N, C-alpha and C positions, 0 to 999 in steps of 0.2 A: 741435310744436303739440299741445295737448290736444284729443282728439277727444270730441265731445259727442253723446250719444244721448238720445232721448226714448222711453220705453216706457209704453204705457197698459196697464191691467189688471195693474199691477205688484205688487199685494199678495199674489197667490196664483198657484198653478198655473204655467202656461207663462210668464206675464209675470214672476213672481217669479224663476223659474229663469233667464230671459233677463237680468234685471238682474244677477244673481249672475255669470253668464258674461261679460257685457260688462264689468263691473267688473274681473274677473280678467284680461280682455284689454286693460285699460288705459283704457277709456272712463270718462269722467264721465257719470253718468246722471241724467236727470230722471225720477223714478219717479212716474207718475201713477196714482192710484186714487181711487175715491169713498170708500174706507175705511169702508164701511158697507153696510147692506142696501138693497134696493129694494122698496118696499111692494107693487109689482105682481107680485113673485115670491115663491113660498112657501118659499124656502130661504135660508140664510145665505150671503152673498157673500164673507165673509172680510174680514180687516183686516190692516193692516201688522203685522208681527211687532215686538215691543218693540225699540227701538234698543239696541244694545250701547254703553252709556255709562260702563261701569266703567273707571277709569284702568288703563293697562297697567303691568305690572311693570317695574322698572328692567332695562335690558339691558346686557350686557357690551360692551366695545369690539369683540370679535369678532362678536357678534351684530349690532351696529350696522353693522359693515363689510359683513356678508353682506346685511343689509337694503338697504344703499345700492346693492349690485350687483344686487339682484333686479329683475325687470321691474316697471314702475310699475303699481300697482293704482289703479283709478279711485275716484271719490267719488260717493256717492249723495245726491241731494237729493230728499226726498219731498215730493210736492205732492198735497194732498187736493182732488181735482176729478173731476167726472164726465167720462168719455171723450167725451161728446157736447157738452161745454160749450166752444164755440169761444173765447169771451173768456178763460176761465180758462186754457186751454192756451196761447193767444197770450201772456197775461201771464207765464206761467211761462217761455216761450221768451225773451221780451223781457228778463226779469229775469236770464237766464243769458247775455245778450249778443246775442240775436237770430239766431244762426246755429247750424245743426245739421249733423252728419255722418251720422246714422242716425236713422230713425224706425221704431219697431216698434209696430204697432197690434195689441195682444194682448187687449184687453178683450173679454170674452164672457160671455153668460148663456144659459140654456136654459129652455124651458117647453114643456109638451105633456102627453102622457099621455092625450089624447083625440083623436078625429078632427079634421081641420083646421077643419071647420065648427062645431065645438063649443068651440074654444079661446077662453078669455076674451079679449076685445079688448084689455084693458089689458096682459095678459101677452104677447099677440102683439106689441103695440106695443113693449114693452120688448125683446123678442128682436130685432126689426128695427132699432130705434133703436141699441141697443148694438153688436150684431154687425156690422151694415152701416153704420149711421149713424156709429158710432164710428170706423170705418176712414176714411170720407169726411171726417169732422171732422179726423182726424189728418193727412190729406192737405191739407185746406184750410189748416191753419195750419203744418203741417210742411214741405210741399214748398217754399213760399217761403223758409223758413229754410234748407233744403238748398241752394237756388239762390243764397243770399246768399254762400256760400263762394266765394272767388275761384277762377278757373280756373287750371290744370286741376283741377277738383273731382272727387271720387268720393263722391257722396251715395248713400244707400241708403234706400229706402222698402220696408218688409217688413210684410206683413199676415198674421195668423194666420187661415187659413180652416179647413177641416175635410174629412175624407173624406165628410162629409155633403153637401158641395158637388156631388158626382157620384153619390151613392147616394140612393135613395128610402127614407128611414127612416120607418116607420109611426109615427104619432102625434107626429112631430117636424117637421111640414111647414114651420112658420114658421122653425125653425132651419135646415132644408135650404135654404129660399129665401134666407135671409140669407147663408149661407155661399157659395151659388152666386153671389150678387150680389157678394161680396167678390172672388172669382176673376175675374169679368167686369170689375169696376171696376179691378183691378190690371192686367189686360191692356190695357185702354184707356189707363190712366195711363202704362204703359210706352211705348206708342206716342207719347203726347203729350210725354214727356220725352226722346224720341230726340234724340241729339246734344248734350244738356246736361251729360253726365257724371253724371247721377243715374239710377239704375235703380229698377225697381219689381218686386217679386216677392211671391209668396204661399207659405206653408207650410201643408200640409194634414195635420194629425195624424190618426191613427186613434184607437183607444180608449186614452186617456192618463190616467194616475193623477192626476186633478184633481177639484176639487169639482163641476165640471160632469158628470163621469162618475158620481160618486156620486149626483147628482140624477137622471141618466139611469136608473141602476139602480132608484132609487125609483119613477120614473115607469113603468117596465116591471114593477114588482113583483118585482124580483130581490132575493135575499138580500144580494148583495154585487156591487160593480163588477167583481170578479175574473171574474164569469161572462162578461164581454165578451171575455176573452182567447181563448176558444175560436173566435171569429170571425176571428182573425188568424193566418195561417200561421206567424208567429213563435211563436205559442203562449203569449204573455204580453202583459201591458199594456206600453205605451210609458211611459217615465219622462219627466217634464217636462224634465229635464236633457238628454235625447236630442234633443228638439225644439229646445231652446235651442242645442245644438251646431250644428244646421243653420242656425238663424237667425244664429249667430255667423259661420258660413262666408259666408252671403249678405251680411253686413255687412263682410266683409273685402275687401282689395284683390284677393285671388285670384278673387273672383266678379265682377270688373268686366265680363266678357263675358256675364253672365247677366242677362237682363231679360225680363219678361213670363212668367216661368216659375211653375208651381205645383208645388212640391216635395212629394211624398207621403212623409210620415214615419209610416207606418201599419202597419208589420209585415207588409206584404203584403195588407192588407185590400182594397185596390183591385184586386187581381189577378182 
């Protein structure tokens, strides 16, 4: 049976790396992204990379034989939709058959650079709506699709939180609040899903090489996001693919005993 995953925030950063990893692991993926900017935020959110549509070169019989023996790679269906748009996400799931095996809520944005009481209300709303509301929307439409799989099922709900969930980061209060909410939501969801065969977990990256980190550097007046590496005992930034590898583990059968967890992928930042 083909396994189907839904990933929000799929056009960039950790979401894009997760799509690539799950496809390599054989999943078909519904890649959800607004594929455009948000007027409430002062930075570019990124877009889907151009699709590779050039025809492949003819292959020899030997190459075709090797390809036939290779592990199945999944297929990506891109869906242009906001991560908080319940009806758009539900329509995408229904169009794909109505059932899912994995949901990864990876959509995220950031705003700040001023004390909490001075943050523009529209920017604050965007941070809370996308980072926390997007996870809740993914659960609202994704969990029923996970539960539609016949038993014994092994569904996975995975949300991308942040080291900011447990650290007080100055001038990023709304972001910290949203990510703390993600962890709390996932823990409650894990309890509610007990005995169903569906698990719920969070992944909390540290300073990861993404557009959000670039914007964080700008908000703090840093020359480069590389400056954040010094905060992590690992001594370097985390790569999106490294976070995606942990997400892929949580999506796998090997993680069937893991639920309600918050995995720190932060280079030791939380120590």
